[in-house]
C-alpha positions in Angstrom: 64.9 142.3 82.7 67.5 141.0 80.9 70.5 143.0 79.1 70.7 144.0 75.9 73.1 141.7 73.7 76.5 142.5 74.3 77.9 143.9 70.9 81.9 144.1 70.2 81.6 147.5 69.3 79.7 148.7 72.4 81.7 146.7 74.8 83.6 148.3 77.7 87.6 147.5 77.3 87.7 144.8 80.1 84.9 141.8 80.2 83.8 139.9 83.2 83.9 136.2 82.1 79.8 136.4 81.4 80.5 138.9 79.1 83.0 137.5 77.5 81.4 134.4 76.8 78.5 135.9 76.0 81.0 137.7 73.1 82.2 134.7 71.9 79.2 132.6 71.9 80.3 129.9 74.6 79.1 128.4 77.8 80.3 130.7 80.8 81.7 127.4 82.7 83.4 126.2 79.5 85.3 130.0 78.7 86.2 129.7 83.0 87.9 126.0 82.2 89.8 127.4 79.2 91.1 130.6 81.5 91.7 127.8 84.1 94.1 125.9 81.7 95.5 129.1 80.5 94.1 129.1 76.5 92.6 132.6 76.3 95.0 135.2 76.2 94.2 139.0 77.5 93.0 137.4 81.1 94.0 140.0 84.3 93.2 138.5 87.6 93.0 141.3 90.0 92.7 139.0 93.6 89.6 136.9 92.8 88.4 139.0 89.9 88.8 137.6 86.3 88.7 140.7 83.8 89.5 139.8 79.8 90.5 142.6 77.8 88.7 142.6 74.7 90.5 143.9 71.9 93.0 140.8 73.1 89.8 138.6 72.8 88.6 139.8 69.4 91.6 139.6 67.8 92.3 135.9 69.2 91.9 133.1 66.8 91.0 130.1 68.8 92.0 126.9 67.1 94.9 128.2 65.2 97.8 127.4 68.2 96.1 126.5 70.8 93.6 123.4 71.7 90.3 124.7 71.2 87.8 125.8 74.1 87.6 123.2 77.0 89.6 120.8 75.3 92.4 119.2 77.6 94.2 117.1 75.4 96.8 117.8 73.8 
């Protein structure tokens, strides 16, 4: 049985990569690559665990000052 869709208003303060990808409606692998390229704000690294601050993610405007998710061109 799958979990119900994640709504921004009910999401926890820190999201897993999977939850953030669902919220942004992007592929999980695309989001991991954007995090690796430091294109995503609000990422907290706890050892090997990644968490993304929900409020920072929701106020982020991709495309205004940074490359698109997964875009490796400068």
